[in-house]
N, C-alpha and C positions, 0 to 999 in steps of 0.2 A: 466438316459436311454434316448436314442435318438430314436424318433418315425419315422417310415418310411413315407416317403412323398407320395403324390399322383402320382407324376411323377415315383417314384420307383416302386409303385404298377403297374403302367401302363407298365413299362418295364418288370416286372416279367410276366405280361399276355402276352405281346408281345412275349418275349423269349420262353415262354411255348408254346404259339400257333406256332411259328416257329418250335420248337423241335417236337411237336405233328404232326405237317404236315409233317415232315421229316420220321416219323416212319413207319414201314410197317403196313399195314391195315389188320384187322381181321373182317371177316363176322360174325355177331351175331344176334340173335333174343332175345329180352328181353321180358319175360313173366311177365305180371302184376300179383301181388299177391292179390290186392284188387280192381281190375277194373280200375287201373290208364291207361290213355292214354298215358302217357309220363313217361320217366325216366329222373330225373334231377340230375346233379352232377358236380363236378368240379375238376380240378387239377391246383393248384397254380394260381388261378385268371382266369383260362379260363374255361368257363362253357358250359356244354352241355345240350341240351333238346333233347331226342331221343324218337321217337314213339315206343310204345310197339307193340308187335305182328307182327313187320315188320322186314324183312332181312335188316340190314345195316352194311356197312363197316365203322369200327372205328379204331383209332390209336391202337396199340397193348396194351399200357399202360392203356389206358381207359378200354379196355376189361378186363384186369387184375383188375382194380379198380371195375368194375361192378361185377365181380365174387366174389371178397372179399366182396363186400357189401352184396351179396346173401348169402355167407357163414356165415357172422356175424349175419344176420337175422335168419338163421337156428340155429346157436348156442344160440342166445338169447332165441329163442322159447323153445329149449331144456332145457335151464338152469331155465327158469321161469315157465315151465308147471306146476311143483307140487304146486308152490304158487298160481296159478290161478285157477287150477282144484277143489281144495278142499275148496276154499274160504280163503285160508291161510295157512301158516305153520311156526311154532315156529323157530325162527332163535335164535341160541344161541351165 
């Protein structure tokens, strides 16, 4: 197996950054769930740190990533509620 080189990683981040910069922007507000002052995430080596509770314009694919992340958190909460609320649940 060949491993990716540091230069190749830099190219991925650079190419991703260029692609993200060319995308249409979407204005969003990220509401913190537990008092976080920032949302942090990344796409293919290009990382973002976005203040919560502030209107910000982001690339469309980043807005989709943020929305998917929020949806996953809601799904996790729904699926694990029964296990946490009663102190446990027998899994067969």
